C-alpha positions as CSV (number, residue, x, y, z in Angstrom):
1,M,38.1,75.2,-50.1
2,P,39.4,75.1,-46.6
3,E,41.2,78.2,-45.3
4,S,43.5,76.6,-42.8
5,W,46.9,75.0,-43.7
6,W,45.9,71.6,-42.3
7,G,42.6,71.7,-44.1
8,N,44.3,72.4,-47.4
9,A,46.9,69.6,-46.9
10,I,44.1,67.1,-46.2
11,F,42.0,68.4,-49.0
12,S,44.9,68.0,-51.5
13,L,46.1,64.6,-50.2
14,V,42.7,62.8,-50.0
15,P,42.1,62.5,-53.8
16,T,45.7,61.2,-54.3
17,I,45.2,58.5,-51.6
18,V,41.8,57.5,-52.9
19,L,43.1,57.2,-56.5
20,G,46.0,55.1,-55.2
21,L,43.7,52.8,-53.3
22,I,41.4,52.4,-56.4
23,F,44.5,51.6,-58.5
24,W,45.7,49.1,-55.9
25,M,42.3,47.4,-55.8
26,V,42.1,47.1,-59.6
27,M,45.6,45.7,-59.9
28,R,44.9,43.2,-57.1
29,M,41.7,42.0,-58.9
30,I,43.6,41.6,-62.2
31,I,46.4,39.7,-60.6
32,R,44.1,37.4,-58.6
33,G,42.0,36.8,-61.7
34,D,45.0,35.8,-63.7
35,R,46.2,33.5,-61.0
36,T,42.8,31.8,-60.8
37,A,42.6,31.5,-64.6
38,R,46.1,29.9,-64.8
39,R,45.1,27.5,-62.0
40,E,41.9,26.4,-63.8
41,Y,43.8,26.0,-67.1
42,D,46.3,23.8,-65.4
43,R,43.6,21.7,-63.8
44,V,41.7,21.3,-67.1
45,E,45.0,20.4,-68.9
46,A,45.8,17.8,-66.2
47,E,42.3,16.3,-66.6
48,E,42.7,16.1,-70.4
49,R,46.1,14.6,-70.2
50,I,44.7,11.9,-67.9
51,K,41.9,11.2,-70.4
52,M,44.4,10.9,-73.2
53,G,46.6,8.5,-71.1
54,L,49.5,10.9,-71.0
55,P,51.7,11.5,-67.9
56,P,51.3,14.7,-65.9
57,R,53.2,17.7,-67.2
58,G,56.4,18.4,-65.5
59,T,57.6,14.8,-65.0
60,A,60.5,13.3,-66.8
61,A,58.2,11.0,-68.7
62,A,56.1,13.9,-69.8
63,S,59.0,15.7,-71.5
64,V,59.8,12.6,-73.5
65,T,56.2,12.2,-74.6
66,D,55.4,15.8,-75.4
67,A,56.0,15.2,-79.1
68,S,53.7,12.2,-79.0
69,A,51.2,14.3,-77.2
70,D,51.1,16.7,-80.0
71,E,50.6,13.9,-82.4
72,A,47.8,12.5,-80.3
73,L,46.1,15.8,-80.2
74,Q,46.2,16.2,-83.9
75,A,44.9,12.6,-84.3
76,R,41.8,13.5,-82.2
77,R,40.9,16.7,-84.0
78,P,37.2,17.2,-84.4
79,E,37.7,18.2,-88.1
80,D,38.8,14.7,-88.8
81,L,35.8,13.1,-87.2
82,R,33.3,15.4,-88.8
83,H,34.3,14.4,-92.3
84,G,34.1,10.7,-91.5
85,E,37.8,10.1,-91.7
86,P,39.3,7.8,-89.2
87,P,41.7,9.4,-86.7
88,A,45.4,9.1,-87.7
89,G,47.6,6.7,-85.9
């Protein structure tokens, strides 16, 4: 332990600063990871909507066809195809 006043002040502040920096780095990584995952999910969803012939999400036409999109997704379920049943619709 340092004997001087400044030495004690620095010795007691350094652990707090280091822990604060570690906390900040961990939170930054979590937030960036979440942002990247959401971006990738949106990209994959847009690709799947294009494959199904649906308009992009967020357009006026998309809000009208969201109910039909749910029906289209249910019609293409892999469970239906595994049992040899034709897709609904």
